[in-house]
N, C-alpha and C positions, 0 to 999 in steps of 0.2 A: 528269365527264368536265373535263377543263380547257378555259380559254377559247381554247388554240392550235388545239384541234380544230376550234372555231367557224369560228376564222380561215381556216382551210385551206379550208373550206367555203365562204366568203364571206360567212358570218354575223358580222356585227359586232355588234349588239344583237338581244337578243329583245324582240320586241313583242308585249305581251297585245292580244287584240283582246277588247273589251266589246261585247255588243249590248244595244241598250236595249229593253226589253220595253213592250210598249203594253197593260197591264192592261185597258184599255177592252174589248179586243176577246177578252178570255176568256172561256170559258163558268162561270157559277158553278157550284160543285161540285153533286153530286147526292146528296141522304139521304132515303132512305124509312124510316119508323118502322116497325118489324116487331115482333110479340110471338113468344111461343114456338110457335104453330102456323105462323105465317106466315115465320118466318126460313127454313126449310129452302128453301121455294118461292122465295124471292129469294134464296138461294143459288144454286138453279138456273138461274134468270134471269142472276144476275150472272157466271156460268160461261161463258155465251155473248155476255155484252156488258153492261155496264152503260148503262140509260136515260141520255141527256145530258138537261139542263135543258130542260123544255118537253116532253118526250115522254112518252108514257102509259106506264106501269108495267105491264109484262105479267104480272106475279106473281100479280096477281087473277085472271086468265085462267088460268094456270097451277096454281092452287090448285083451279081447279074441274074443270079437263080432266085435270089428271095423274093422278090416282086411277082415273079411267076408263080411260084409255089403259094404265095399269100393268093394269088388270083386262081389257082386250082381249088385252094381248101374254100376259099368264098366265090362259088362260081354265080352267085345271083348278078344278074348285070345292072339291076337298081341300086343294089348294095355297093356293086364296084364303081359305079358312076359316081355315087355321092361321095364314098372315100377319094375317087379322082379328082372331083370338083374341089374338095375339101383340101386335099394337099396340095392342089394348083394354086388357090386363094393364101394357103398360108407361104406358099413359096414367090407368090408373087408381093405380097405384102410382109415380107419376113423384116425387113428395116423398121417398118412402121409398128410391126408389133414388138419387136425388142425395145423400142423408143417406149411405148405404152406398160411394158412390163417393169421399165427400169435396168433393161439389162446393159445399156448402154451408156 
């Protein structure tokens, strides 16, 4: 755009507006230490919203209740047994599977 276009609209100078941020009113960031087991449950909690500083982290409750609620939802013993066997296999051979996938 040329300056004549701005003058035609009655704009002579372009003013930048800067806002001063008061850093004392900002909440500190939230960090939760997770391990290989609790990482997925923290991801489930973070999907619905990250707890702010000072709030309780519901991931511990999710770690306890999620497998139970999953079992209630899929009450079939055969399906649950197959999922349990697959999960046990993945847990037992996690190191070997990581090497196969090239993650280590």
